[in-house]
PDB file of N, CA, C, O and CB in Angstrom:
ATOM      1  N   MET A   1     156.730 111.703  99.503  1.00  0.00           N
ATOM      2  CA  MET A   1     156.380 110.275  99.218  1.00  0.00           C
ATOM      3  C   MET A   1     155.117 110.051  98.373  1.00  0.00           C
ATOM      4  O   MET A   1     154.507 108.999  98.182  1.00  0.00           O
ATOM      5  CB  MET A   1     156.197 109.548 100.518  1.00  0.00           C
ATOM      6  N   SER A   2     154.859 111.338  97.893  1.00  0.00           N
ATOM      7  CA  SER A   2     153.591 111.496  96.381  1.00  0.00           C
ATOM      8  C   SER A   2     154.323 111.213  95.241  1.00  0.00           C
ATOM      9  O   SER A   2     153.856 110.626  94.265  1.00  0.00           O
ATOM     10  CB  SER A   2     152.829 113.226  95.997  1.00  0.00           C
ATOM     11  N   ASP A   3     155.443 111.611  95.339  1.00  0.00           N
ATOM     12  CA  ASP A   3     156.414 111.078  93.993  1.00  0.00           C
ATOM     13  C   ASP A   3     157.138 109.767  94.317  1.00  0.00           C
ATOM     14  O   ASP A   3     157.453 109.026  93.387  1.00  0.00           O
ATOM     15  CB  ASP A   3     157.704 112.236  93.569  1.00  0.00           C
ATOM     16  N   TYR A   4     157.389 109.476  95.448  1.00  0.00           N
ATOM     17  CA  TYR A   4     157.795 107.910  95.574  1.00  0.00           C
ATOM     18  C   TYR A   4     156.683 106.772  95.124  1.00  0.00           C
ATOM     19  O   TYR A   4     157.172 105.713  94.732  1.00  0.00           O
ATOM     20  CB  TYR A   4     158.132 107.610  97.174  1.00  0.00           C
ATOM     21  N   ILE A   5     155.169 106.879  95.137  1.00  0.00           N
ATOM     22  CA  ILE A   5     154.548 106.161  94.765  1.00  0.00           C
ATOM     23  C   ILE A   5     154.442 105.875  93.219  1.00  0.00           C
ATOM     24  O   ILE A   5     154.177 104.835  92.617  1.00  0.00           O
ATOM     25  CB  ILE A   5     153.669 106.443  95.330  1.00  0.00           C
ATOM     26  N   LEU A   6     154.748 107.192  92.764  1.00  0.00           N
ATOM     27  CA  LEU A   6     154.851 107.239  91.163  1.00  0.00           C
ATOM     28  C   LEU A   6     156.293 106.861  90.479  1.00  0.00           C
ATOM     29  O   LEU A   6     156.658 106.747  89.309  1.00  0.00           O
ATOM     30  CB  LEU A   6     154.500 108.774  90.685  1.00  0.00           C
ATOM     31  N   MET A   7     156.859 106.738  91.580  1.00  0.00           N
ATOM     32  CA  MET A   7     158.043 105.697  90.509  1.00  0.00           C
ATOM     33  C   MET A   7     158.081 104.201  90.146  1.00  0.00           C
ATOM     34  O   MET A   7     158.068 103.342  91.028  1.00  0.00           O
ATOM     35  CB  MET A   7     159.409 105.688  91.107  1.00  0.00           C
ATOM     36  N   LYS A   8     158.123 103.929  88.958  1.00  0.00           N
ATOM     37  CA  LYS A   8     158.154 102.310  88.137  1.00  0.00           C
ATOM     38  C   LYS A   8     159.416 102.282  87.986  1.00  0.00           C
ATOM     39  O   LYS A   8     160.259 103.172  87.871  1.00  0.00           O
ATOM     40  CB  LYS A   8     157.360 102.007  86.561  1.00  0.00           C
ATOM     41  N   THR A   9     159.481 100.768  88.002  1.00  0.00           N
ATOM     42  CA  THR A   9     160.399  99.678  87.454  1.00  0.00           C
ATOM     43  C   THR A   9     160.428  99.950  86.217  1.00  0.00           C
ATOM     44  O   THR A   9     159.531 100.664  85.769  1.00  0.00           O
ATOM     45  CB  THR A   9     160.034  98.260  87.648  1.00  0.00           C
ATOM     46  N   ASP A  10     161.622  99.374  85.212  1.00  0.00           N
ATOM     47  CA  ASP A  10     161.572  99.119  83.474  1.00  0.00           C
ATOM     48  C   ASP A  10     160.340  98.884  83.324  1.00  0.00           C
ATOM     49  O   ASP A  10     159.567  99.548  82.635  1.00  0.00           O
ATOM     50  CB  ASP A  10     162.425  97.859  82.744  1.00  0.00           C
ATOM     51  N   ALA A  11     159.997  97.589  84.184  1.00  0.00           N
ATOM     52  CA  ALA A  11     159.027  96.543  83.786  1.00  0.00           C
ATOM     53  C   ALA A  11     157.636  97.203  84.269  1.00  0.00           C
ATOM     54  O   ALA A  11     156.625  96.523  84.442  1.00  0.00           O
ATOM     55  CB  ALA A  11     159.369  94.997  84.519  1.00  0.00           C
ATOM     56  N   GLY A  12     157.683  98.447  84.448  1.00  0.00           N
ATOM     57  CA  GLY A  12     156.441  99.481  84.726  1.00  0.00           C
ATOM     58  C   GLY A  12     155.285  99.204  85.935  1.00  0.00           C
ATOM     59  O   GLY A  12     154.162  99.697  86.042  1.00  0.00           O
ATOM     60  N   GLU A  13     156.105  98.056  86.955  1.00  0.00           N
ATOM     61  CA  GLU A  13     155.440  98.094  88.196  1.00  0.00           C
ATOM     62  C   GLU A  13     156.019  99.622  89.141  1.00  0.00           C
ATOM     63  O   GLU A  13     156.983 100.362  88.944  1.00  0.00           O
ATOM     64  CB  GLU A  13     155.835  96.505  88.995  1.00  0.00           C
ATOM     65  N   ILE A  14     154.829  99.637  90.295  1.00  0.00           N
ATOM     66  CA  ILE A  14     155.553 100.012  91.290  1.00  0.00           C
ATOM     67  C   ILE A  14     156.728  99.476  91.756  1.00  0.00           C
ATOM     68  O   ILE A  14     157.013  98.300  91.980  1.00  0.00           O
ATOM     69  CB  ILE A  14     154.918 100.030  92.084  1.00  0.00           C
ATOM     70  N   PHE A  15     157.692 100.970  91.935  1.00  0.00           N
ATOM     71  CA  PHE A  15     159.030 100.385  92.322  1.00  0.00           C
ATOM     72  C   PHE A  15     159.573  99.948  93.698  1.00  0.00           C
ATOM     73  O   PHE A  15     160.635  99.379  93.952  1.00  0.00           O
ATOM     74  CB  PHE A  15     159.868 101.240  91.952  1.00  0.00           C
ATOM     75  N   ASP A  16     158.713 100.301  94.421  1.00  0.00           N
ATOM     76  CA  ASP A  16     158.919  99.535  96.241  1.00  0.00           C
ATOM     77  C   ASP A  16     157.752  98.086  96.257  1.00  0.00           C
ATOM     78  O   ASP A  16     156.586  97.732  96.082  1.00  0.00           O
ATOM     79  CB  ASP A  16     158.138 101.123  97.962  1.00  0.00           C
ATOM     80  N   PRO A  17     159.173  97.639  96.623  1.00  0.00           N
ATOM     81  CA  PRO A  17     158.843  95.840  96.218  1.00  0.00           C
ATOM     82  C   PRO A  17     157.249  95.590  97.349  1.00  0.00           C
ATOM     83  O   PRO A  17     156.221  95.087  96.894  1.00  0.00           O
ATOM     84  CB  PRO A  17     160.762  94.360  96.999  1.00  0.00           C
ATOM     85  N   TRP A  18     157.378  96.041  98.751  1.00  0.00           N
ATOM     86  CA  TRP A  18     155.974  95.979  99.042  1.00  0.00           C
ATOM     87  C   TRP A  18     154.754  96.608  98.776  1.00  0.00           C
ATOM     88  O   TRP A  18     153.702  95.995  98.962  1.00  0.00           O
ATOM     89  CB  TRP A  18     155.934  96.028  99.909  1.00  0.00           C
ATOM     90  N   LEU A  19     154.768  97.786  98.352  1.00  0.00           N
ATOM     91  CA  LEU A  19     153.732  98.435  97.350  1.00  0.00           C
ATOM     92  C   LEU A  19     153.511  97.231  96.387  1.00  0.00           C
ATOM     93  O   LEU A  19     152.396  96.723  96.503  1.00  0.00           O
ATOM     94  CB  LEU A  19     154.329  99.907  96.490  1.00  0.00           C
ATOM     95  N   ASN A  20     154.186  96.766  95.628  1.00  0.00           N
ATOM     96  CA  ASN A  20     153.654  96.381  94.164  1.00  0.00           C
ATOM     97  C   ASN A  20     153.286  95.298  94.931  1.00  0.00           C
ATOM     98  O   ASN A  20     152.076  95.458  95.091  1.00  0.00           O
ATOM     99  CB  ASN A  20     154.647  96.197  92.664  1.00  0.00           C
ATOM    100  N   GLN A  21     153.678  94.106  95.603  1.00  0.00           N
ATOM    101  CA  GLN A  21     153.310  93.054  96.258  1.00  0.00           C
ATOM    102  C   GLN A  21     151.811  93.094  96.792  1.00  0.00           C
ATOM    103  O   GLN A  21     151.004  92.252  96.399  1.00  0.00           O
ATOM    104  CB  GLN A  21     154.252  92.893  97.269  1.00  0.00           C
ATOM    105  N   HIS A  22     151.302  94.524  98.091  1.00  0.00           N
ATOM    106  CA  HIS A  22     149.611  94.591  97.990  1.00  0.00           C
ATOM    107  C   HIS A  22     148.975  94.702  96.747  1.00  0.00           C
ATOM    108  O   HIS A  22     148.098  93.888  96.457  1.00  0.00           O
ATOM    109  CB  HIS A  22     149.037  95.755  98.689  1.00  0.00           C
ATOM    110  N   LEU A  23     149.427  95.969  95.649  1.00  0.00           N
ATOM    111  CA  LEU A  23     148.991  96.085  94.577  1.00  0.00           C
ATOM    112  C   LEU A  23     148.756  94.706  93.584  1.00  0.00           C
ATOM    113  O   LEU A  23     147.777  94.560  92.852  1.00  0.00           O
ATOM    114  CB  LEU A  23     149.799  97.002  94.139  1.00  0.00           C
ATOM    115  N   GLY A  24     149.679  93.909  93.703  1.00  0.00           N
ATOM    116  CA  GLY A  24     149.210  92.540  93.005  1.00  0.00           C
ATOM    117  C   GLY A  24     148.419  91.864  93.821  1.00  0.00           C
ATOM    118  O   GLY A  24     147.782  91.015  93.196  1.00  0.00           O
ATOM    119  N   SER A  25     148.241  91.879  94.701  1.00  0.00           N
ATOM    120  CA  SER A  25     147.557  90.846  95.425  1.00  0.00           C
ATOM    121  C   SER A  25     145.915  91.859  96.071  1.00  0.00           C
ATOM    122  O   SER A  25     145.294  91.866  97.134  1.00  0.00           O
ATOM    123  CB  SER A  25     148.872  90.147  96.878  1.00  0.00           C
ATOM    124  N   GLY A  26     145.812  92.368  95.140  1.00  0.00           N
ATOM    125  CA  GLY A  26     144.323  93.130  95.064  1.00  0.00           C
ATOM    126  C   GLY A  26     144.239  94.585  95.588  1.00  0.00           C
ATOM    127  O   GLY A  26     143.161  95.142  95.378  1.00  0.00           O
ATOM    128  N   GLY A  27     145.293  95.367  96.301  1.00  0.00           N
ATOM    129  CA  GLY A  27     144.992  96.324  97.325  1.00  0.00           C
ATOM    130  C   GLY A  27     145.211  97.538  96.516  1.00  0.00           C
ATOM    131  O   GLY A  27     145.934  97.514  95.521  1.00  0.00           O
ATOM    132  N   LYS A  28     144.423  98.908  97.040  1.00  0.00           N
ATOM    133  CA  LYS A  28     144.222  99.834  96.219  1.00  0.00           C
ATOM    134  C   LYS A  28     144.960 100.933  96.916  1.00  0.00           C
ATOM    135  O   LYS A  28     144.633 101.082  98.094  1.00  0.00           O
ATOM    136  CB  LYS A  28     142.806 100.038  95.904  1.00  0.00           C
ATOM    137  N   ILE A  29     145.726 101.600  96.533  1.00  0.00           N
ATOM    138  CA  ILE A  29     146.602 103.220  97.259  1.00  0.00           C
ATOM    139  C   ILE A  29     144.948 104.047  97.698  1.00  0.00           C
ATOM    140  O   ILE A  29     143.888 104.149  97.079  1.00  0.00           O
ATOM    141  CB  ILE A  29     147.930 104.616  95.449  1.00  0.00           C
ATOM    142  N   ILE A  30     145.296 104.404  98.722  1.00  0.00           N
ATOM    143  CA  ILE A  30     144.106 104.714  99.022  1.00  0.00           C
ATOM    144  C   ILE A  30     144.343 106.809  99.965  1.00  0.00           C
ATOM    145  O   ILE A  30     143.738 107.881  99.971  1.00  0.00           O
ATOM    146  CB  ILE A  30     143.498 103.062 100.179  1.00  0.00           C
ATOM    147  N   ASN A  31     145.096 106.441 100.321  1.00  0.00           N
ATOM    148  CA  ASN A  31     145.848 107.958 100.853  1.00  0.00           C
ATOM    149  C   ASN A  31     147.441 107.573 100.908  1.00  0.00           C
ATOM    150  O   ASN A  31     147.947 106.489 100.617  1.00  0.00           O
ATOM    151  CB  ASN A  31     145.245 108.557 102.702  1.00  0.00           C
ATOM    152  N   ILE A  32     148.068 108.731 101.348  1.00  0.00           N
ATOM    153  CA  ILE A  32     149.609 108.806 102.434  1.00  0.00           C
ATOM    154  C   ILE A  32     148.811 109.557 103.228  1.00  0.00           C
ATOM    155  O   ILE A  32     147.900 110.374 103.088  1.00  0.00           O
ATOM    156  CB  ILE A  32     151.356 109.660 101.912  1.00  0.00           C
ATOM    157  N   CYS A  33     149.685 108.819 104.483  1.00  0.00           N
ATOM    158  CA  CYS A  33     149.823 109.584 105.333  1.00  0.00           C
ATOM    159  C   CYS A  33     151.160 110.604 105.964  1.00  0.00           C
ATOM    160  O   CYS A  33     151.751 110.074 106.905  1.00  0.00           O
ATOM    161  CB  CYS A  33     149.403 108.856 105.988  1.00  0.00           C
ATOM    162  N   HIS A  34     151.544 111.622 105.655  1.00  0.00           N
ATOM    163  CA  HIS A  34     152.315 112.201 105.932  1.00  0.00           C
ATOM    164  C   HIS A  34     153.251 111.674 107.312  1.00  0.00           C
ATOM    165  O   HIS A  34     154.394 111.230 107.200  1.00  0.00           O
ATOM    166  CB  HIS A  34     151.696 113.284 105.895  1.00  0.00           C
ATOM    167  N   GLU A  35     152.592 111.808 108.491  1.00  0.00           N
ATOM    168  CA  GLU A  35     152.883 112.015 109.437  1.00  0.00           C
ATOM    169  C   GLU A  35     152.889 110.485 110.096  1.00  0.00           C
ATOM    170  O   GLU A  35     153.136 110.630 111.293  1.00  0.00           O
ATOM    171  CB  GLU A  35     152.122 113.067 109.878  1.00  0.00           C
ATOM    172  N   SER A  36     152.683 108.833 109.725  1.00  0.00           N
ATOM    173  CA  SER A  36     152.281 108.067 110.436  1.00  0.00           C
ATOM    174  C   SER A  36     152.867 107.612 111.403  1.00  0.00           C
ATOM    175  O   SER A  36     152.165 106.778 111.976  1.00  0.00           O
ATOM    176  CB  SER A  36     151.978 107.407 109.949  1.00  0.00           C
ATOM    177  N   ILE A  37     154.023 107.795 111.957  1.00  0.00           N
ATOM    178  CA  ILE A  37     155.031 108.018 112.710  1.00  0.00           C
ATOM    179  C   ILE A  37     155.505 108.786 113.418  1.00  0.00           C
ATOM    180  O   ILE A  37     156.461 109.276 112.818  1.00  0.00           O
ATOM    181  CB  ILE A  37     155.592 107.938 112.365  1.00  0.00           C
ATOM    182  N   GLN A  38     155.371 109.370 114.751  1.00  0.00           N
ATOM    183  CA  GLN A  38     156.252 110.142 115.272  1.00  0.00           C
ATOM    184  C   GLN A  38     156.985 109.709 116.380  1.00  0.00           C
ATOM    185  O   GLN A  38     156.465 109.079 117.301  1.00  0.00           O
ATOM    186  CB  GLN A  38     155.726 111.162 115.522  1.00  0.00           C
ATOM    187  N   VAL A  39     158.178 110.017 116.337  1.00  0.00           N
ATOM    188  CA  VAL A  39     159.282 110.072 117.885  1.00  0.00           C
ATOM    189  C   VAL A  39     159.153 111.461 118.399  1.00  0.00           C
ATOM    190  O   VAL A  39     158.621 112.215 117.585  1.00  0.00           O
ATOM    191  CB  VAL A  39     161.215 109.800 117.589  1.00  0.00           C
ATOM    192  N   LYS A  40     159.363 111.795 119.096  1.00  0.00           N
ATOM    193  CA  LYS A  40     159.721 113.293 119.782  1.00  0.00           C
ATOM    194  C   LYS A  40     160.458 113.208 121.306  1.00  0.00           C
ATOM    195  O   LYS A  40     159.799 113.201 122.346  1.00  0.00           O
ATOM    196  CB  LYS A  40     158.161 114.213 120.010  1.00  0.00           C
ATOM    197  N   ALA A  41     161.618 113.158 121.271  1.00  0.00           N
ATOM    198  CA  ALA A  41     162.164 113.385 123.056  1.00  0.00           C
ATOM    199  C   ALA A  41     163.325 114.393 122.285  1.00  0.00           C
ATOM    200  O   ALA A  41     163.657 114.977 121.253  1.00  0.00           O
ATOM    201  CB  ALA A  41     162.998 111.516 124.319  1.00  0.00           C
ATOM    202  N   SER A  42     163.688 114.022 123.926  1.00  0.00           N
ATOM    203  CA  SER A  42     164.671 115.160 124.587  1.00  0.00           C
ATOM    204  C   SER A  42     166.247 114.458 123.347  1.00  0.00           C
ATOM    205  O   SER A  42     166.409 113.258 123.128  1.00  0.00           O
ATOM    206  CB  SER A  42     164.929 114.869 127.079  1.00  0.00           C
ATOM    207  N   LEU A  43     167.126 115.542 122.777  1.00  0.00           N
ATOM    208  CA  LEU A  43     167.983 115.135 122.403  1.00  0.00           C
ATOM    209  C   LEU A  43     169.433 114.054 123.263  1.00  0.00           C
ATOM    210  O   LEU A  43     170.261 113.177 123.018  1.00  0.00           O
ATOM    211  CB  LEU A  43     168.125 116.233 121.922  1.00  0.00           C
ATOM    212  N   SER A  44     168.915 114.934 124.352  1.00  0.00           N
ATOM    213  CA  SER A  44     170.039 114.096 125.326  1.00  0.00           C
ATOM    214  C   SER A  44     169.503 112.405 125.417  1.00  0.00           C
ATOM    215  O   SER A  44     170.238 111.562 125.931  1.00  0.00           O
ATOM    216  CB  SER A  44     170.052 114.897 127.198  1.00  0.00           C
ATOM    217  N   LYS A  45     168.586 112.165 125.036  1.00  0.00           N
ATOM    218  CA  LYS A  45     167.987 110.264 124.512  1.00  0.00           C
ATOM    219  C   LYS A  45     168.755 110.083 123.578  1.00  0.00           C
ATOM    220  O   LYS A  45     168.917 108.902 123.270  1.00  0.00           O
ATOM    221  CB  LYS A  45     166.253 109.842 123.805  1.00  0.00           C
ATOM    222  N   TRP A  46     169.505 111.119 122.783  1.00  0.00           N
ATOM    223  CA  TRP A  46     169.971 110.804 121.335  1.00  0.00           C
ATOM    224  C   TRP A  46     170.813 111.181 121.058  1.00  0.00           C
ATOM    225  O   TRP A  46     171.332 110.638 120.082  1.00  0.00           O
ATOM    226  CB  TRP A  46     169.411 111.057 120.404  1.00  0.00           C
ATOM    227  N   THR A  47     171.568 112.387 121.713  1.00  0.00           N
ATOM    228  CA  THR A  47     172.614 113.173 121.621  1.00  0.00           C
ATOM    229  C   THR A  47     172.734 114.145 122.937  1.00  0.00           C
ATOM    230  O   THR A  47     172.532 113.771 124.093  1.00  0.00           O
ATOM    231  CB  THR A  47     172.488 113.903 120.320  1.00  0.00           C
ATOM    232  N   GLU A  48     173.069 115.345 122.566  1.00  0.00           N
ATOM    233  CA  GLU A  48     172.701 116.351 123.860  1.00  0.00           C
ATOM    234  C   GLU A  48     172.358 117.830 123.417  1.00  0.00           C
ATOM    235  O   GLU A  48     172.705 118.519 122.458  1.00  0.00           O
ATOM    236  CB  GLU A  48     174.052 116.476 124.951  1.00  0.00           C
ATOM    237  N   GLY A  49     171.657 118.006 124.344  1.00  0.00           N
ATOM    238  CA  GLY A  49     170.716 119.447 124.305  1.00  0.00           C
ATOM    239  C   GLY A  49     169.614 119.456 123.035  1.00  0.00           C
ATOM    240  O   GLY A  49     169.698 118.755 122.027  1.00  0.00           O
ATOM    241  N   GLY A  50     168.506 120.476 123.359  1.00  0.00           N
ATOM    242  CA  GLY A  50     167.266 120.675 121.851  1.00  0.00           C
ATOM    243  C   GLY A  50     166.235 119.693 122.331  1.00  0.00           C
ATOM    244  O   GLY A  50     166.078 119.263 123.474  1.00  0.00           O
ATOM    245  N   ILE A  51     165.671 119.464 121.407  1.00  0.00           N
ATOM    246  CA  ILE A  51     164.632 118.419 120.812  1.00  0.00           C
ATOM    247  C   ILE A  51     164.828 117.687 119.592  1.00  0.00           C
ATOM    248  O   ILE A  51     164.986 118.371 118.580  1.00  0.00           O
ATOM    249  CB  ILE A  51     163.447 119.026 120.571  1.00  0.00           C
ATOM    250  N   GLY A  52     164.845 116.731 119.506  1.00  0.00           N
ATOM    251  CA  GLY A  52     164.668 116.137 117.950  1.00  0.00           C
ATOM    252  C   GLY A  52     163.015 115.784 117.889  1.00  0.00           C
ATOM    253  O   GLY A  52     162.146 115.730 118.759  1.00  0.00           O
ATOM    254  N   ILE A  53     163.016 115.621 116.764  1.00  0.00           N
ATOM    255  CA  ILE A  53     161.721 114.868 116.419  1.00  0.00           C
ATOM    256  C   ILE A  53     161.645 113.907 114.887  1.00  0.00           C
ATOM    257  O   ILE A  53     162.289 114.346 113.935  1.00  0.00           O
ATOM    258  CB  ILE A  53     160.549 116.100 116.359  1.00  0.00           C
ATOM    259  N   TYR A  54     161.062 112.964 114.760  1.00  0.00           N
ATOM    260  CA  TYR A  54     161.496 112.172 113.728  1.00  0.00           C
ATOM    261  C   TYR A  54     160.126 111.523 113.151  1.00  0.00           C
ATOM    262  O   TYR A  54     159.650 110.469 113.572  1.00  0.00           O
ATOM    263  CB  TYR A  54     162.607 111.104 114.251  1.00  0.00           C
ATOM    264  N   ASN A  55     159.441 112.502 111.887  1.00  0.00           N
ATOM    265  CA  ASN A  55     158.302 111.955 111.506  1.00  0.00           C
ATOM    266  C   ASN A  55     158.377 110.555 110.315  1.00  0.00           C
ATOM    267  O   ASN A  55     159.343 110.585 109.552  1.00  0.00           O
ATOM    268  CB  ASN A  55     157.544 113.208 110.981  1.00  0.00           C
ATOM    269  N   GLU A  56     157.775 109.835 110.226  1.00  0.00           N
ATOM    270  CA  GLU A  56     157.887 108.783 108.980  1.00  0.00           C
ATOM    271  C   GLU A  56     156.441 108.486 108.254  1.00  0.00           C
ATOM    272  O   GLU A  56     155.368 108.029 108.648  1.00  0.00           O
ATOM    273  CB  GLU A  56     158.502 107.248 109.571  1.00  0.00           C
ATOM    274  N   PRO A  57     156.930 108.960 107.029  1.00  0.00           N
ATOM    275  CA  PRO A  57     155.059 108.638 106.029  1.00  0.00           C
ATOM    276  C   PRO A  57     154.741 107.554 105.959  1.00  0.00           C
ATOM    277  O   PRO A  57     155.517 106.667 106.314  1.00  0.00           O
ATOM    278  CB  PRO A  57     154.786 108.932 104.375  1.00  0.00           C
ATOM    279  N   ASN A  58     153.953 107.379 105.654  1.00  0.00           N
ATOM    280  CA  ASN A  58     152.960 105.728 105.427  1.00  0.00           C
ATOM    281  C   ASN A  58     152.533 105.606 104.160  1.00  0.00           C
ATOM    282  O   ASN A  58     153.269 106.173 103.353  1.00  0.00           O
ATOM    283  CB  ASN A  58     151.423 105.533 106.324  1.00  0.00           C
ATOM    284  N   ILE A  59     151.660 105.099 103.740  1.00  0.00           N
ATOM    285  CA  ILE A  59     150.916 104.471 102.590  1.00  0.00           C
ATOM    286  C   ILE A  59     149.646 104.012 102.902  1.00  0.00           C
ATOM    287  O   ILE A  59     149.928 102.889 103.319  1.00  0.00           O
ATOM    288  CB  ILE A  59     151.601 103.375 102.034  1.00  0.00           C
ATOM    289  N   TRP A  60     148.449 104.108 102.988  1.00  0.00           N
ATOM    290  CA  TRP A  60     147.370 103.345 103.470  1.00  0.00           C
ATOM    291  C   TRP A  60     146.878 102.635 101.956  1.00  0.00           C
ATOM    292  O   TRP A  60     146.548 103.084 100.858  1.00  0.00           O
ATOM    293  CB  TRP A  60     146.151 104.384 104.335  1.00  0.00           C
ATOM    294  N   VAL A  61     147.018 101.371 102.520  1.00  0.00           N
ATOM    295  CA  VAL A  61     146.247 100.423 101.022  1.00  0.00           C
ATOM    296  C   VAL A  61     145.334  99.639 101.366  1.00  0.00           C
ATOM    297  O   VAL A  61     145.564  98.893 102.318  1.00  0.00           O
ATOM    298  CB  VAL A  61     147.177  99.356 100.138  1.00  0.00           C
ATOM    299  N   ARG A  62     143.891  99.574 100.618  1.00  0.00           N
ATOM    300  CA  ARG A  62     142.887  98.840 100.935  1.00  0.00           C
ATOM    301  C   ARG A  62     142.786  97.941 100.019  1.00  0.00           C
ATOM    302  O   ARG A  62     143.190  98.076  98.864  1.00  0.00           O
ATOM    303  CB  ARG A  62     141.815  99.463 101.127  1.00  0.00           C
ATOM    304  N   TYR A  63     142.021  96.580 100.662  1.00  0.00           N
ATOM    305  CA  TYR A  63     141.375  95.510  99.934  1.00  0.00           C
ATOM    306  C   TYR A  63     140.364  95.385 100.306  1.00  0.00           C
ATOM    307  O   TYR A  63     139.999  95.572 101.467  1.00  0.00           O
ATOM    308  CB  TYR A  63     141.839  94.400  99.902  1.00  0.00           C
ATOM    309  N   ARG A  64     139.561  94.966  99.188  1.00  0.00           N
ATOM    310  CA  ARG A  64     137.926  94.559  98.805  1.00  0.00           C
ATOM    311  C   ARG A  64     137.886  93.679 100.195  1.00  0.00           C
ATOM    312  O   ARG A  64     138.999  93.621 100.718  1.00  0.00           O
ATOM    313  CB  ARG A  64     137.545  93.469  97.006  1.00  0.00           C
ATOM    314  N   ILE A  65     136.699  92.879 101.014  1.00  0.00           N
ATOM    315  CA  ILE A  65     136.909  91.966 101.186  1.00  0.00           C
ATOM    316  C   ILE A  65     134.910  91.102 100.592  1.00  0.00           C
ATOM    317  O   ILE A  65     134.718  89.888 100.658  1.00  0.00           O
ATOM    318  CB  ILE A  65     137.707  92.042 102.774  1.00  0.00           C
TER     319      ILE A  65
END
């Protein structure tokens, strides 16, 4: 995620369209949350045996009010 937020378009804007929208609306990236969402369940819920864990990172954006 640290590398992802540094990716730019040819026009020099942040590559991710949602982040670009937030920043264009006055938001400021304040942090990366590396484990924003975690889903943990037995693999039998998804396949068979063992444990499966899914982690999803996220980026925190703050707006001044």
